[in-house]
LUMGU-52286 format. One record per residue (C-alpha): x, y, z; residue in three letters. Coordinates in pm, 1 decimal, decimal comma. Layout:
BEGIN
xx:X	yy:Y	zz:Z	aa:Ala .
...
REM end
This chain:
BEGIN
xx:2509,3	yy:151,7	zz:-1370,0	aa:Met .
xx:2580,4	yy:-210,3	zz:-1451,1	aa:Glu .
xx:2306,3	yy:-466,3	zz:-1515,6	aa:Val .
xx:2399,3	yy:-669,8	zz:-1205,9	aa:Ala .
xx:2360,9	yy:-359,5	zz:-991,2	aa:Glu .
xx:2014,1	yy:-287,7	zz:-1133,0	aa:Val .
xx:1898,3	yy:-644,4	zz:-1069,2	aa:Ser .
xx:1976,7	yy:-606,6	zz:-696,9	aa:Arg .
xx:1790,2	yy:-277,2	zz:-667,4	aa:Thr .
xx:1486,8	yy:-291,1	zz:-439,8	aa:Lys .
xx:1216,5	yy:-39,2	zz:-514,5	aa:Phe .
xx:1015,0	yy:105,9	zz:-231,0	aa:Asp .
xx:644,0	yy:24,1	zz:-277,9	aa:Pro .
xx:544,5	yy:326,2	zz:-64,4	aa:Tyr .
xx:733,2	yy:562,0	zz:-296,8	aa:Val .
xx:584,3	yy:390,8	zz:-602,6	aa:Ile .
xx:239,3	yy:424,9	zz:-447,0	aa:Gly .
xx:294,7	yy:795,2	zz:-376,3	aa:Asp .
xx:408,5	yy:849,0	zz:-735,7	aa:Asn .
xx:102,1	yy:669,2	zz:-874,3	aa:Ile .
xx:-123,3	yy:870,8	zz:-641,8	aa:Arg .
xx:38,0	yy:1193,6	zz:-767,9	aa:Asp .
xx:-25,5	yy:1090,1	zz:-1128,7	aa:Leu .
xx:-389,7	yy:1003,5	zz:-1052,4	aa:Arg .
xx:-451,3	yy:1325,3	zz:-858,6	aa:Glu .
xx:-302,4	yy:1534,4	zz:-1140,5	aa:Lys .
xx:-574,8	yy:1384,6	zz:-1359,8	aa:Arg .
xx:-831,4	yy:1465,9	zz:-1089,7	aa:Lys .
xx:-942,8	yy:1103,1	zz:-1082,8	aa:Met .
xx:-1068,6	yy:890,8	zz:-797,9	aa:Thr .
xx:-911,7	yy:553,8	zz:-724,7	aa:Gln .
xx:-1238,2	yy:393,1	zz:-833,2	aa:Met .
xx:-1233,5	yy:564,8	zz:-1173,2	aa:Lys .
xx:-864,9	yy:482,3	zz:-1232,2	aa:Ala .
xx:-917,3	yy:117,4	zz:-1132,7	aa:Ala .
xx:-1220,7	yy:92,7	zz:-1357,8	aa:Glu .
xx:-1038,9	yy:242,3	zz:-1658,8	aa:Glu .
xx:-739,7	yy:12,9	zz:-1596,4	aa:Met .
xx:-974,4	yy:-286,8	zz:-1569,4	aa:Asp .
xx:-867,0	yy:-391,2	zz:-1220,6	aa:Met .
xx:-1042,9	yy:-413,9	zz:-887,8	aa:Ser .
xx:-1054,3	yy:-106,7	zz:-666,4	aa:Leu .
xx:-897,3	yy:-311,4	zz:-385,2	aa:Cys .
xx:-600,1	yy:-411,9	zz:-603,3	aa:His .
xx:-547,7	yy:-54,8	zz:-726,0	aa:Tyr .
xx:-577,1	yy:91,5	zz:-374,4	aa:Ala .
xx:-326,8	yy:-158,4	zz:-229,4	aa:Arg .
xx:-69,4	yy:-68,1	zz:-496,6	aa:Ile .
xx:-123,7	yy:303,0	zz:-434,0	aa:Glu .
xx:-91,3	yy:268,5	zz:-55,8	aa:Glu .
xx:228,1	yy:67,6	zz:-98,0	aa:Gly .
xx:103,1	yy:-252,7	zz:63,2	aa:Ser .
xx:118,0	yy:-448,1	zz:-264,7	aa:Lys .
xx:403,7	yy:-466,1	zz:-510,4	aa:Gly .
xx:353,0	yy:-499,4	zz:-883,0	aa:Met .
xx:478,7	yy:-714,8	zz:-1166,3	aa:Ser .
xx:663,0	yy:-574,5	zz:-1463,7	aa:Ile .
xx:344,3	yy:-625,3	zz:-1667,8	aa:Gln .
xx:149,6	yy:-417,0	zz:-1416,0	aa:Met .
xx:419,3	yy:-148,5	zz:-1426,6	aa:Leu .
xx:370,9	yy:-124,4	zz:-1804,4	aa:Phe .
xx:-7,0	yy:-98,4	zz:-1756,9	aa:Arg .
xx:48,4	yy:202,9	zz:-1531,0	aa:Phe .
xx:302,6	yy:353,8	zz:-1772,2	aa:Ile .
xx:57,2	yy:322,7	zz:-2061,8	aa:Asn .
xx:-244,0	yy:439,4	zz:-1861,5	aa:Phe .
xx:-76,8	yy:749,7	zz:-1720,4	aa:Tyr .
xx:126,3	yy:812,1	zz:-2035,9	aa:Lys .
xx:448,4	yy:841,1	zz:-1836,7	aa:Thr .
xx:775,5	yy:652,8	zz:-1797,2	aa:Asp .
xx:912,0	yy:396,8	zz:-1553,3	aa:Ala .
xx:1140,1	yy:655,7	zz:-1386,9	aa:Asn .
xx:839,0	yy:861,2	zz:-1280,3	aa:Thr .
xx:653,0	yy:563,7	zz:-1132,7	aa:Ile .
xx:953,5	yy:391,2	zz:-972,6	aa:Leu .
xx:1090,1	yy:711,1	zz:-821,3	aa:Gly .
xx:1416,5	yy:713,4	zz:-1011,0	aa:Thr .
xx:1582,2	yy:1019,6	zz:-1149,5	aa:His .
xx:1810,7	yy:1092,6	zz:-1439,9	aa:Leu .
xx:2162,5	yy:971,8	zz:-1390,3	aa:Gly .
xx:2089,3	yy:667,1	zz:-1178,4	aa:Gly .
xx:1860,4	yy:492,8	zz:-937,9	aa:Trp .
xx:1718,4	yy:709,8	zz:-666,6	aa:Cys .
xx:1884,7	yy:611,3	zz:-341,0	aa:Lys .
xx:1843,2	yy:862,8	zz:-64,2	aa:Met .
xx:2126,6	yy:901,8	zz:179,4	aa:Asp .
xx:2149,9	yy:1150,9	zz:465,3	aa:Lys .
xx:2449,6	yy:1317,3	zz:302,4	aa:Lys .
xx:2231,9	yy:1392,0	zz:-5,6	aa:Asp .
xx:1996,3	yy:1610,1	zz:197,1	aa:Leu .
xx:2093,4	yy:1972,4	zz:169,3	aa:Lys .
xx:2074,4	yy:2201,2	zz:472,1	aa:Asp .
xx:1863,6	yy:2454,2	zz:282,7	aa:Glu .
xx:1596,5	yy:2197,8	zz:194,7	aa:Lys .
xx:1262,0	yy:2295,6	zz:348,9	aa:Leu .
xx:1042,2	yy:1990,3	zz:278,8	aa:Leu .
xx:1120,0	yy:1617,7	zz:283,5	aa:Tyr .
xx:910,9	yy:1345,1	zz:123,3	aa:Asn .
xx:837,8	yy:1031,5	zz:326,9	aa:Val .
xx:1142,6	yy:842,3	zz:202,5	aa:Arg .
xx:1374,7	yy:1134,6	zz:277,2	aa:Glu .
xx:1215,1	yy:1172,2	zz:620,3	aa:Thr .
xx:1276,8	yy:801,3	zz:687,0	aa:Ala .
xx:1642,2	yy:843,9	zz:583,8	aa:Ala .
xx:1689,6	yy:1140,3	zz:817,6	aa:Val .
xx:1530,0	yy:955,5	zz:1111,0	aa:Leu .
xx:1704,6	yy:626,5	zz:1029,8	aa:Gly .
xx:1379,2	yy:428,8	zz:1012,8	aa:Val .
xx:1172,8	yy:263,1	zz:739,8	aa:Asn .
xx:903,3	yy:449,1	zz:546,9	aa:Val .
xx:627,7	yy:237,5	zz:703,5	aa:His .
xx:712,2	yy:382,9	zz:1046,9	aa:Leu .
xx:707,9	yy:737,8	zz:905,8	aa:Val .
xx:357,8	yy:676,6	zz:763,0	aa:Tyr .
xx:252,5	yy:536,6	zz:1101,8	aa:Glu .
xx:390,2	yy:843,0	zz:1285,5	aa:Leu .
xx:202,5	yy:1070,0	zz:1042,9	aa:Ile .
xx:-121,9	yy:870,1	zz:1068,5	aa:Asn .
xx:-105,4	yy:883,9	zz:1450,4	aa:Arg .
xx:-43,0	yy:1260,6	zz:1428,6	aa:Lys .
xx:288,1	yy:1225,8	zz:1613,1	aa:Leu .
xx:470,6	yy:1370,5	zz:1311,1	aa:Leu .
xx:276,6	yy:1651,3	zz:1137,9	aa:Pro .
xx:285,4	yy:1646,9	zz:757,3	aa:Ala .
xx:125,9	yy:1817,3	zz:460,5	aa:Leu .
xx:24,1	yy:1689,5	zz:121,1	aa:Arg .
xx:187,5	yy:1882,8	zz:-159,1	aa:Leu .
xx:167,9	yy:1631,6	zz:-441,3	aa:Gly .
xx:276,3	yy:1358,6	zz:-199,8	aa:Ser .
xx:315,8	yy:1371,5	zz:177,5	aa:Leu .
xx:588,6	yy:1609,0	zz:292,5	aa:Lys .
xx:738,3	yy:1690,8	zz:632,2	aa:Val .
xx:890,4	yy:2029,3	zz:707,9	aa:Arg .
xx:1253,0	yy:2039,7	zz:819,5	aa:Lys .
xx:1154,4	yy:2236,5	zz:1130,9	aa:Ser .
xx:890,3	yy:1972,1	zz:1210,7	aa:Thr .
xx:1157,8	yy:1700,7	zz:1199,5	aa:Leu .
xx:1378,6	yy:1898,7	zz:1436,9	aa:Ile .
xx:1082,5	yy:1955,5	zz:1673,2	aa:Asp .
xx:993,3	yy:1584,7	zz:1658,1	aa:Phe .
xx:1344,9	yy:1473,7	zz:1752,5	aa:Val .
xx:1362,6	yy:1728,5	zz:2035,0	aa:Glu .
xx:1014,4	yy:1638,8	zz:2165,1	aa:Arg .
xx:1083,8	yy:1264,4	zz:2176,0	aa:Tyr .
xx:1447,6	yy:1272,1	zz:2284,2	aa:Glu .
xx:1492,7	yy:1028,5	zz:2572,8	aa:Gly .
xx:1172,6	yy:844,5	zz:2484,8	aa:Met .
xx:1115,2	yy:483,0	zz:2372,8	aa:Asp .
xx:908,4	yy:490,1	zz:2053,1	aa:Leu .
xx:935,0	yy:117,7	zz:1977,9	aa:Ser .
xx:565,5	yy:76,7	zz:2076,0	aa:Asp .
xx:367,9	yy:377,8	zz:1953,1	aa:Leu .
xx:71,1	yy:274,9	zz:2169,8	aa:Asp .
xx:290,2	yy:294,8	zz:2479,4	aa:Asn .
xx:548,8	yy:572,1	zz:2443,0	aa:Ile .
xx:759,0	yy:592,8	zz:2758,7	aa:Lys .
xx:1089,5	yy:718,9	zz:2886,1	aa:Glu .
xx:1398,3	yy:517,5	zz:2798,5	aa:Leu .
xx:1524,1	yy:289,4	zz:3072,2	aa:Gln .
xx:1865,3	yy:390,5	zz:3204,9	aa:Gln .
xx:1998,4	yy:30,7	zz:3219,8	aa:Asn .
xx:1953,9	yy:-55,2	zz:2851,0	aa:Met .
xx:2186,9	yy:-323,0	zz:2711,5	aa:Asn .
REM end
């Protein structure tokens, strides 16, 4: 991968947050304890972990040093290149999808997937990070086919005369 290509890469803060949460939970630490040991406010730590706040390169190195890991683990990259999920990368035999993979399958952003999970419209399980079963995705699409989900507080049937 060329340097110019890396500089245009946008990292998903929700994926980064999930990866940091996984690292913290493996240590059996609370957010409060991790924030305290990293000398940052609980609010700041929690916002990074939930994906609502990005981080500087200096902060990335603080997390790398604290969790004794590498940037690939925190940023959600894998060996051989930057992790970019595409629908064609999902194998038919795959049973569980993380939030980013689920978003790719549904063609929406990860924030909407978290919202669907939080509202219990899309069942999920936590196995390290949040995961959605393949069969659950199929059921979700079948259940809401013909429905307008643009306002989750007011789900209704699609209008026939849509432009």
